[in-house]
C-alpha positions, 0 to 999 in steps of 0.5 A: 489511456490513463497515465500513472506516475512511477518512481523506480529505484535501485536494481535486484528482485522487483518490489512494487509499493501502492500506497494507502487512502489520499497518499501518493508516492512521496510517503515512500521516498526515503523508505523506498530509497533505503529498500532499493540498496538491494532490490528494484523498487517501484512506487506508484501514484494510484489514479487521481493521487499524487501525479496520476490522472484520475479515473472515474469511477474509483472502484477497486477493480479499475484501480487493480486493472490500471496498475497491472497493465503499467508494471513493465515485465520483471528484468533480470536482476542482480544482487545489490543495486545503486539507487543513486540515479532513480527514475523520477517522474516517469508516466506510463499509459496504463493501456494496452495492457502487457501481455499475460505473465509478463510482469510475473515474478513481482513482489507486491507490498500494499499499505492500508488501502494499498493492501486491499489493492494488491490482494485484489491484484493477486486475485485477479491477475495471479500470473503477475504476482509472485508474493505479497506484503500487507503492511497495516492492512486489513482484508476487510476494514469493517468492525463486526463482532467476529472480526477486528476492524474500523468503526463504520461510523468512523468512515462515514464521518470522514465521507461526510465531512470531505465536501466541507472541509477536505483539508481538515478531514485529511489532516485529522486522518493523518493524525489517527495514523500516529496517535499514542506514539512517543514521537507523534508530533515529529511523525505528524510533521513528516506525514504533512510535509510528504502528503502536502507535497502534491494537491490532494485528490478530488473529492469523488477520488477520496469518496471512492477510496472510502467506500472501498475501505468500508465495502470491500472484503478480500478474506476469501481471497486471502484464504485462497492464496497459494504464494508467500504472504507477509503481513507487518502490523503495528501494536499500536495501530488505531485504524488496523487492530493488531488482533486482526493478525491472528484472524488472518493467519486463521484464514491462511496458516502459511502467512507470515505474521510480524507485529512491530509492538511500539508502531502505529499505523505508518511503520515504515516511517516510525520504524523504518529500520524494523520494517526494512529488516522484515521486508528484506528477509522475506524478499531473500527467503521467499521471492523468486 
């Protein structure tokens, strides 16, 4: 029985936030409190990240299973919320699972690696998902001649350096997320403070995450979705090229594509107002 850490804020329509590689719920906290003024926001530590127990192996399917099984049934909601009393430090066992359909009516938001996770959840547990927000995410992260993405050499380089100097590798990854932004130093400081609030995941977990980023291809899943989907990309993102937005829209014409021109890989930190406005509009117009 894996213990998964949750942080919940506010009341209203439910939305679940799933973080990216090597991160934890702390990265969301201030943004989540803003979002919780009108919605019930649940932030999850992925297994082996932050305060959640690790799983072995760290695979996409296992991650999705763990997350789906700890999200409670969607409660009745009312407009407006009070995030002054968040439920912090809550641990929930991910076994046994809730009844099928118990967590219906929930919007799942995935950032970076989290976008891959929520796409997999939508594919394998469609009754648990009412809508998706893919934030700085790519259904297939590796670059090909036909698909914008990351050079596989970069992912291999990260994997090769983890066992030599884990912290230096993570710092390099954080730096890439804000490269080219005018307020890079301020954002990098905020990222470091949030990320190193908790111990880093162990090497097996980190390597497992890189393997998912390198090998997972959720493009067929995206093209087959029949639920509302919103994509938010940063025009200056060095990890998820903004050009992938049009490719994703070709796969799913109904997809809502939003580009924040001056944002990088962490638009919820660098451009929180714009990101909040996009998500709020989507929640109000598209989410049950």
